[in-house]
C-alpha positions in Angstrom: 7.5 -19.4 2.5 9.8 -16.4 2.5 7.6 -13.6 3.7 4.2 -11.9 3.6 3.0 -10.9 0.2 0.2 -8.3 0.7 -2.5 -8.2 -1.9 -1.9 -6.0 -5.0 -5.5 -4.9 -5.7 -6.4 -5.4 -9.3 -8.1 -2.1 -9.8 -5.1 -0.1 -8.8 -3.5 -0.8 -12.1 -6.3 -2.2 -14.3 -7.8 0.5 -16.4 -11.4 -0.6 -16.3 -11.4 -0.1 -12.6 -9.8 3.4 -12.6 -12.3 5.5 -10.8 -12.8 8.9 -9.3 -12.1 8.3 -5.6 -13.7 11.4 -4.2 -11.5 11.7 -1.2 -10.4 14.8 0.7 -7.1 13.6 2.0 -5.1 16.3 3.8 -1.5 16.9 4.5 0.4 15.6 7.6 -0.3 17.2 10.9 2.5 16.2 13.2 4.1 19.6 14.1 3.0 23.2 14.2 4.9 23.7 10.9 3.0 20.9 9.2 -0.1 21.5 7.1 -3.0 21.0 9.4 -6.3 19.6 7.9 -8.4 21.7 10.3 -6.6 24.9 11.0 -8.1 27.6 8.8 -10.3 25.1 7.0 -13.0 27.7 6.3 -10.5 29.8 4.3 -9.2 26.9 2.1 -10.6 26.0 -1.3 -13.0 23.1 -1.3 -12.3 19.9 -3.0 -14.8 20.8 -5.7 -13.1 24.2 -6.2 -9.7 22.5 -6.6 -11.1 20.2 -9.2 -12.6 23.1 -11.1 -9.3 25.0 -10.9 -7.4 22.0 -12.2 -9.9 21.5 -15.0 -9.1 25.0 -16.3 -5.4 24.1 -16.1 -5.9 20.9 -18.1 -7.2 23.1 -20.9 -4.6 25.8 -20.7 -1.6 23.4 -20.2 -2.8 20.6 -22.4 0.3 20.5 -24.6 2.6 20.7 -21.6 0.8 17.8 -20.0 0.8 15.8 -23.2 -3.0 15.7 -23.4 -4.7 15.3 -26.8 -8.2 15.0 -28.1 -7.7 11.2 -28.0 -7.2 11.2 -24.3 -9.5 11.6 -21.3 -8.8 12.0 -17.6 -10.4 11.1 -14.3 -9.8 12.6 -10.9 -8.3 10.0 -8.4 -7.4 12.1 -5.4 -7.4 15.7 -4.1 -5.2 17.3 -1.4 -5.8 20.9 -0.2 -3.1 22.4 2.0 -3.5 24.6 5.0 -2.2 27.6 2.9 -4.8 26.8 0.1 -2.4 25.1 -2.2 -4.1 22.4 -4.2 -3.0 19.1 -5.6 -5.3 17.1 -8.0 -4.3 13.6 -9.1 -5.5 12.2 -12.4 -5.7 8.9 -14.2 -5.7 8.9 -18.0 -7.2 6.9 -20.9 -6.3 6.9 -24.6 -9.2 6.2 -27.0 -11.1 4.8 -24.0 -8.2 2.5 -23.0 -6.6 2.9 -19.6 -3.0 4.1 -19.7 -0.6 2.5 -17.3 1.7 5.3 -16.3 -0.7 7.9 -17.6 -1.3 9.3 -14.1 -0.2 12.8 -13.1 -0.6 15.4 -10.4 -1.5 19.0 -11.0 -0.2 21.4 -8.4 -2.0 24.8 -7.9 -1.3 27.9 -5.9 -3.8 29.0 -3.4 -5.5 31.3 -5.9 -6.0 28.3 -8.3 -3.3 29.2 -10.7 -0.9 26.6 -12.2 2.2 25.8 -10.2 3.6 22.6 -11.8 3.0 18.9 -12.3 4.4 15.5 -11.5 3.9 12.9 -14.2 4.4 9.2 -14.3 5.7 9.5 -17.9 6.6 12.4 -20.0 6.5 10.5 -23.2 3.9 11.3 -25.9 1.0 9.0 -25.6 -0.1 8.1 -29.2 -0.5 4.8 -31.0 -1.0 4.0 -34.7 -3.8 1.6 -33.8 -5.7 0.3 -30.8 -6.5 -3.0 -32.5 -4.4 -5.8 -31.0 -2.6 -8.3 -33.2 -2.5 -10.8 -30.3 -6.0 -12.2 -29.5 -7.3 -12.0 -25.9 -7.4 -15.8 -25.5 -3.8 -16.1 -26.5 -2.9 -13.4 -23.9 -4.8 -15.4 -21.3 -2.9 -18.6 -22.2 0.4 -16.7 -21.8 -0.6 -15.4 -18.4 -1.7 -18.8 -17.3 1.6 -20.3 -18.2 3.4 -17.5 -16.3 1.4 -18.3 -13.2 2.2 -22.0 -13.5 5.9 -21.2 -13.9 5.9 -18.9 -10.9 4.5 -21.7 -8.8 7.2 -24.1 -10.0 4.9 -26.4 -12.0 2.6 -27.1 -9.0 -0.8 -28.4 -10.0 -3.3 -25.6 -9.8 -7.1 -25.8 -9.7 -9.8 -23.5 -10.8 -7.4 -21.4 -12.9 -9.0 -18.5 -14.7 -7.6 -15.5 -16.6 -9.1 -12.2 -17.7 -7.2 -10.0 -20.2 -7.7 -6.3 -20.2 -6.5 -4.1 -23.1 -4.3 -1.2 -21.9 -1.7 1.3 -23.1 1.6 0.6 -21.4 3.5 3.8 -20.8 5.5 2.4 -18.0 8.0 0.4 -20.0 9.6 2.6 -22.6 7.6 4.0 -25.6 3.8 3.6 -25.2 2.5 0.4 -26.7 -0.7 -1.5 -26.8 -0.7 -4.4 -24.3 -2.8 -7.0 -22.6 -2.9 -6.9 -18.8 -4.1 -10.2 -17.6 -5.1 -11.2 -14.1 -4.8 -14.9 -13.7 -5.9 -16.6 -10.4 -6.1 -20.2 -9.2 -6.0 -22.3 -6.1 -3.1 -24.4 -4.9 -3.4 -28.0 -3.6 -4.6 -26.7 -0.2 -7.3 -24.5 -1.8 -5.4 -21.3 -1.0 -5.4 -18.5 -3.7 -2.4 -17.8 -6.0 -2.4 -15.2 -8.6 -0.3 -13.3 -11.1 -0.7 -10.2 -13.2 1.0 -10.5 -16.6 1.6 -7.6 -19.0 1.9 -8.8 -22.6 2.8 -6.9 -25.7 -0.4 -6.9 -27.8 1.6 -6.8 -31.0 4.3 -9.4 -30.5 3.1 -11.5 -27.6 6.3 -10.8 -25.6 6.0 -10.6 -21.9 6.6 -7.0 -20.7 6.3 -7.5 -17.0 4.6 -9.7 -14.4 3.9 -9.4 -10.6 2.1 -11.3 -7.9 -1.6 -10.3 -7.6 -1.9 -12.2 -4.3 0.7 -10.3 -2.4 2.7 -11.8 -0.4 -0.1 -8.8 6.3 -17.2 -0.3 24.3 -16.0 -3.7 25.1 -12.7 -5.4 25.5 -11.0 -8.4 24.1 -8.1 -10.8 24.9 -5.9 -10.9 21.9 -3.1 -13.2 20.8 -0.4 -10.6 20.6 -1.6 -7.3 22.2 -2.9 -8.4 25.6 -6.4 -7.1 26.6 -7.4 -4.3 24.3 -10.4 -2.0 24.1 -13.1 -2.5 21.4 -16.0 -0.4 20.2 -18.9 -2.8 19.4 -22.5 -2.6 18.4 -25.4 -3.9 20.5 -28.0 -5.7 18.4 -30.9 -7.1 20.3 -29.3 -9.1 23.2 -26.0 -9.7 21.5 -23.0 -7.5 20.8 -21.5 -7.4 17.3 -17.8 -6.9 16.5 -18.7 -3.8 14.5 -17.4 -0.3 15.2 -19.8 2.5 14.3 -17.2 5.1 15.4 -14.8 4.0 12.6 -17.0 3.8 9.6 -18.7 0.5 10.7 -15.5 -1.6 10.4 -16.2 -5.1 11.4 -14.6 -8.6 11.7 -16.1 -11.9 10.5 -15.1 -15.6 10.4 -14.1 -17.0 7.0 -14.7 -20.5 8.4 -11.4 -21.7 6.8 -12.9 -21.3 3.3 -11.3 -19.5 0.3 -12.7 -17.3 -2.5 -13.9 -18.6 -5.8 -12.7 -16.4 -8.7 -13.6 -16.9 -12.4 -12.2 -14.8 -15.2 -10.4 -12.6 -12.7 -13.6 -11.8 -10.8 -14.4 -13.3 -7.5 -18.0 -14.6 -7.8 -18.1 -16.3 -4.5 -16.1 -15.1 -1.5 -15.2 -16.9 1.7 -17.8 -15.9 4.3 -17.3 -13.1 6.7 -19.8 -14.2 9.3 -19.9 -11.3 11.8 -18.6 -12.3 15.3 -21.1 -11.8 18.1 -20.8 -12.1 21.9 -23.2 -12.1 24.8 -21.2 -10.1 27.4 -19.0 -7.8 25.2 -15.8 -9.5 26.5 -14.2 -11.1 23.5 -11.7 -14.0 23.1 -9.6 -15.8 25.6 -6.1 -14.9 24.4 -5.7 -18.5 23.1 -5.7 -19.4 19.4 -8.1 -22.2 20.1 -10.8 -19.6 20.7 -11.9 -18.4 17.2 -12.8 -15.0 18.6 -9.3 -14.3 19.8 -7.8 -13.8 16.3 -10.9 -11.6 15.6 -9.9 -9.4 18.5 -6.4 -8.8 17.1 -7.8 -8.1 13.6 -10.4 -5.6 14.9 -7.9 -4.0 17.2 -5.4 -3.7 14.3 -8.1 -2.0 12.1 -8.9 0.4 15.0 -5.3 1.5 15.6 -4.6 1.9 11.9 -7.7 4.0 11.4 -6.8 6.1 14.4 -3.2 6.6 13.2 -4.1 7.8 9.8 -6.9 10.0 11.1 -5.2 11.5 14.1 -1.7 11.9 12.6 -2.4 12.6 8.9 -6.0 13.8 8.9 -7.1 10.8 6.7 -10.6 9.4 7.5 -10.4 5.7 6.6 -8.3 3.9 4.1 -9.9 5.6 1.1 -10.1 9.0 2.9 -13.9 8.9 2.6 -14.9 7.9 6.1 -16.0 4.4 5.1 -14.8 1.4 7.0 -13.3 -1.8 5.7 -13.9 -5.2 7.1 -11.7 -8.2 8.2 -11.9 -11.9 7.6 -10.0 -14.2 9.9 -9.4 -17.9 9.8 -9.1 -17.9 6.0 -8.0 -21.0 4.1 -6.2 -24.0 5.4 -2.9 -23.3 7.2 -2.7 -20.2 5.1 0.7 -18.4 5.6 -0.6 -15.1 4.4 -2.5 -12.0 5.0 -3.7 -9.6 2.3 -5.7 -6.4 1.6 -8.0 -6.6 -1.4 -9.5 -3.4 -2.9 -12.2 -5.3 -4.7 -13.9 -6.2 -1.4 -12.3 -3.4 0.5 -11.3 -5.9 3.1 -8.4 -7.4 5.1 -8.0 -11.2 5.1 -5.9 -13.1 7.6 -4.7 -16.7 7.5 -4.0 -18.8 10.6 -0.4 -19.8 9.5 0.9 -23.3 9.5 2.0 -23.2 13.1 5.6 -24.1 12.1 6.8 -21.1 10.3 4.1 -18.6 11.1 1.3 -18.3 13.6 -2.0 -16.4 12.9 -1.1 -13.4 10.9 -3.1 -10.9 12.8 -0.3 -8.9 14.5 -0.6 -5.1 14.7 2.2 -4.3 12.3 0.9 -6.8 9.8 -2.5 -5.1 10.0 -1.0 -1.7 9.5 1.2 -2.9 6.7 -1.6 -4.5 4.7 -4.1 -1.7 5.1 -1.4 0.8 4.0 -1.4 -1.0 0.7 -5.0 0.3 0.4 -3.9 3.8 1.1 -1.2 3.5 -1.5 -3.7 2.2 -4.1 -5.9 5.3 -3.5 -3.1 7.7 -3.8 0.2 7.2 -5.7 -0.8 3.6 -6.9 2.8 2.6 -7.1 3.2 -0.1 -9.7 3.9 -3.4 -8.0 7.1 -4.3 -9.9 10.6 -2.9 -10.3 11.7 0.0 -8.0 8.2 1.3 -7.7 7.1 -2.1 -6.3 9.9 -1.9 -3.7 8.6 1.5 -2.7 5.1 0.2 -2.5 6.2 -2.5 -0.1 8.4 -0.2 1.9 5.5 2.3 2.3 3.5 -0.5 4.0 6.5 -1.5 6.1 7.1 2.1 7.1 3.5 2.9 8.0 3.0 -0.6 9.6 5.9 0.2 11.9 4.6 3.7 12.7 1.1 2.2 13.5 2.8 -0.1 16.0 4.7 2.7 17.6 1.5 4.9 17.7 -0.4 2.2 19.6 1.9 2.3 22.6 0.8 -1.2 23.5 2.9 -2.5 26.4 2.5 -6.1 25.2 3.5 -5.4 21.6 5.7 -2.4 21.8 6.9 -0.4 18.8 10.0 -1.6 17.0 11.7 -1.7 13.6 11.1 -5.4 13.1 8.3 -6.5 10.7 6.1 -9.5 11.8 8.2 -10.4 14.9 5.0 -11.6 16.7 3.9 -14.1 14.1 7.2 -15.9 13.3 7.7 -19.3 14.8 10.9 -21.3 15.5 10.7 -23.0 12.1 10.9 -19.7 10.2 14.7 -19.5 10.9 14.8 -16.0 12.3 13.0 -13.7 14.7 11.2 -11.4 12.2 10.2 -11.2 8.6 12.2 -8.0 7.9 14.6 -5.7 9.6 14.6 -2.0 8.9 17.9 -1.1 10.5 19.8 -3.5 8.3 17.5 -5.2 5.8 20.1 -7.7 4.6 19.8 -9.5 7.9 16.9 -11.4 6.4 19.3 -12.9 3.9 17.8 -11.4 0.8 16.9 -7.7 1.1 19.0 -4.9 -0.2 20.6 -2.4 2.2 21.8 -0.1 -0.6 20.6 1.0 -4.0 22.3 -0.3 -7.1 21.3 -0.7 -10.7 20.2 -4.3 -10.0 17.7 -3.4 -7.3 14.9 -3.1 -9.9 15.4 -6.8 -10.7 14.7 -8.0 -7.1 11.5 -9.3 -5.7 9.7 -6.2 -4.3 9.9 -7.6 -0.8 13.7 -7.4 -1.1 14.1 -4.2 -3.1 12.0 -2.5 -0.4 15.0 -2.8 1.9 16.6 0.4 0.4 13.6 2.6 1.5 13.2 0.7 4.8 16.9 1.4 5.5 16.4 5.1 4.5 13.4 5.4 6.9 15.3 3.9 9.8 18.3 6.2 9.3 16.1 9.2 8.9 14.2 8.4 12.1 16.9 7.1 14.4 20.3 7.8 12.7 23.2 5.5 11.9 25.2 3.3 14.3 24.3 1.3 17.4 21.3 2.2 19.5 18.5 0.7 21.6 14.9 1.7 21.1 12.1 0.4 23.3 14.5 -2.3 24.6 15.4 -3.6 21.1 19.0 -3.2 19.9 19.9 -2.0 16.4 23.0 -1.2 14.5 22.4 0.5 11.2 25.3 1.1 8.8 25.5 3.5 5.9 26.5 2.6 2.4 28.7 5.6 1.9 30.5 5.5 5.3 28.7 8.7 6.5 27.2 9.3 9.9 23.5 10.2 9.8 21.5 11.9 12.6 17.8 11.0 12.9 14.9 13.5 13.0 12.4 11.2 14.7 9.6 8.9 13.6 6.9 11.6 13.6 8.7 13.7 11.0 9.5 10.6 8.9 5.8 9.8 8.8 4.8 13.3 7.9 7.4 13.5 5.1 6.6 10.1 3.6 2.8 10.6 3.8 3.0 13.9 2.0 5.4 12.5 -0.6 3.0 9.6 -1.2 -0.2 11.6 -1.4 1.1 14.7 -3.3 4.3 13.9 -5.3 4.7 10.2 -6.0 3.1 8.6 -9.1 2.7 5.0 -10.3 6.1 5.0 -11.9 8.1 6.6 -9.1 11.5 5.0 -8.7 14.1 5.5 -6.0 15.6 8.6 -7.5 12.0 9.9 -7.8 11.3 9.0 -4.2 14.3 11.1 -3.2 12.9 14.1 -5.1 9.4 13.5 -3.7 10.5 13.3 -0.1 12.7 16.4 -0.5 9.7 18.3 -1.9 7.6 17.1 1.0 10.3 18.1 3.5 10.5 21.5 1.9 6.7 22.0 2.1 6.6 20.9 5.8 9.8 22.4 7.2 11.4 24.6 4.6 14.2 24.3 2.0 17.5 24.1 3.7 15.9 23.1 7.0 17.5 20.5 9.3 14.8 18.0 8.2 15.3 18.8 4.5 19.1 18.2 4.8 18.5 15.0 6.8 16.3 13.6 4.1 19.1 14.3 1.5 21.7 12.7 3.8 19.7 9.6 4.5 19.1 8.9 0.8 22.8 9.5 0.1 23.6 7.0 2.9 21.7 4.3 1.0 23.3 5.3 -2.4 20.3 7.1 -3.8 21.4 10.4 -5.3 
C-alpha cells in the first residue's frame, strides 16, 4: 500500500453519464476584492439567463467553437460573478456519442455578450464513421486483462467489464474508442477497478487509470476530540443525520463490500443509519463502531461548511443536497473513496499496521473534493490532468483542516498524518512543502511528470500551493516545521492560505477543463488571480513566481 487512491467516479468521464448538473456555484468570497455570491445578487443575471445568453453564443460562435450539426451540447455548470460576468460550462457529444475532451467553457460579459472560451481541445471533432471495428466483448477482454496486470496477476473474483463507445479527443486527433470500466474483488473481498481506453479501430490501449482511487449533539471522535454534531430526533432515538446540511448522514457498512456487475453496482454494502439514545456519540475508541462514524460525520460537516462559507458553494454538487458516509467498509480495507454513482463517501478501517481507520478530517476533505472536481472541471484522471485532480483534493483537504481550527487535529501541510501507523514507514502520506519526502512524488515539473502515477505527479501542484501560501525556505506553522525549496533557486513570498483557496477554486470552477495540464493550470490560476485581485497585483505576480519556482512556465 503506497497511499490513498480516492475514487474516480465513472460518470465524470463516461459519456452516457454526462448530465446537466444544474448548479449555481459562485466565485470565491475570501476578501473584499473577491467575487461575493451574495453582494448585489439581485442585480446579477440568473442561472437561466446565463444559459440563454450562452445558447445564443453557441449559435453565433459555432465555427469558432468547432461545433457542427453532428454535435450536441449539455450544460454541466454555471458560475455568475458579482459583476454579472457569466461562465457556462458544457459537455459535448458527436452523433450521440460522448466526446472525451469535448468540454468547454463559454465566458460572457455582464450584458450577456461573448467574451471568450476555454476548450479542452481545439481540434476539429469529426470522424469518417462511428461504427467500431473492434467489438465490445473484445474491448471488455482487453480491459479485464489490464486490470489483472495492474494487480500483478492476483486472483480476482466477480470481475465484470462494461464498454462504452466514446470519441477520444484527449489523446491527439479525435478517434472512436471504447472506454471500459472493469471492476472486481480481491482475495479479501475489497473492490479493485480500472478504466481502460481502447482504440475502437486497432484495439491498441490508449490510456488507463484506476477507477477505485486510491480518503445538536456531540461525539467523541478518533482523531478530532469531542466535536459538535447536528442530529435528527426520530421517535425516542437520535439519528446521525444533519438536516441543516442537506440531510447528510452516516451509516455502518457492516464490513461488507459492493457487488458490481457490468460496471454497475447492483448491490451495495449497507449504510445502516447510526442511532443513539442520548445524542452523545462514540467513546473515542476504535472498538466502538460509532466512534469512526463521529469522525466521518464531522468531516462531512466541516467540508460542507468550508465550501459554503468560503466559496459560496452549497454542497458537493452546488445544489444544496447532502451526501452520505459509509464507515467500516470491507475487511482491513486500507482505503477511502468518493463515488459519484452513490454520491457517497466510503471509509475502510485500515489494517492497523500501515493505516488506522481512514476517517481523518483531511482525508474527508480530500475525498469529497474529488466530487467537487467531477462537477466542475472534471479533470481527467491520468497524465498531468490527473495529477492536478489529485492535487486539487490535497489542497482543499488541507484548507478544510485549517478551516476547522480543531485543537486536537490542527491544520498542517501533511496529508493523512493522523491515520498512518508505525508500519507505514513515515509520518504522513504526502508532504506539500517538499513532496519528494514521500520517496516518489515530484517536487518540480519536467516532461516526464505526465508518466507518473497521479498521486506522485500531484506533487508539482502541491509544492506550488505551499510556496504560494507560505513562501520558500524554513518556517514553522501551527507547531510543524517545514523547509520548502524552489526548483529554480528563487525566493518566493507567500500570500496566505485564504488567497490560495480563492484562486484555486475560481481556476477550477471557471477556467480549467478536463484536459488542463500544468501549463494550462498556470494560465487558469493567473486568470483567476487577475479576476480576483487585478492584473499585475501582488497576488497575480506571486502566482507567476510560485509556478516558475516549480518549473512550470
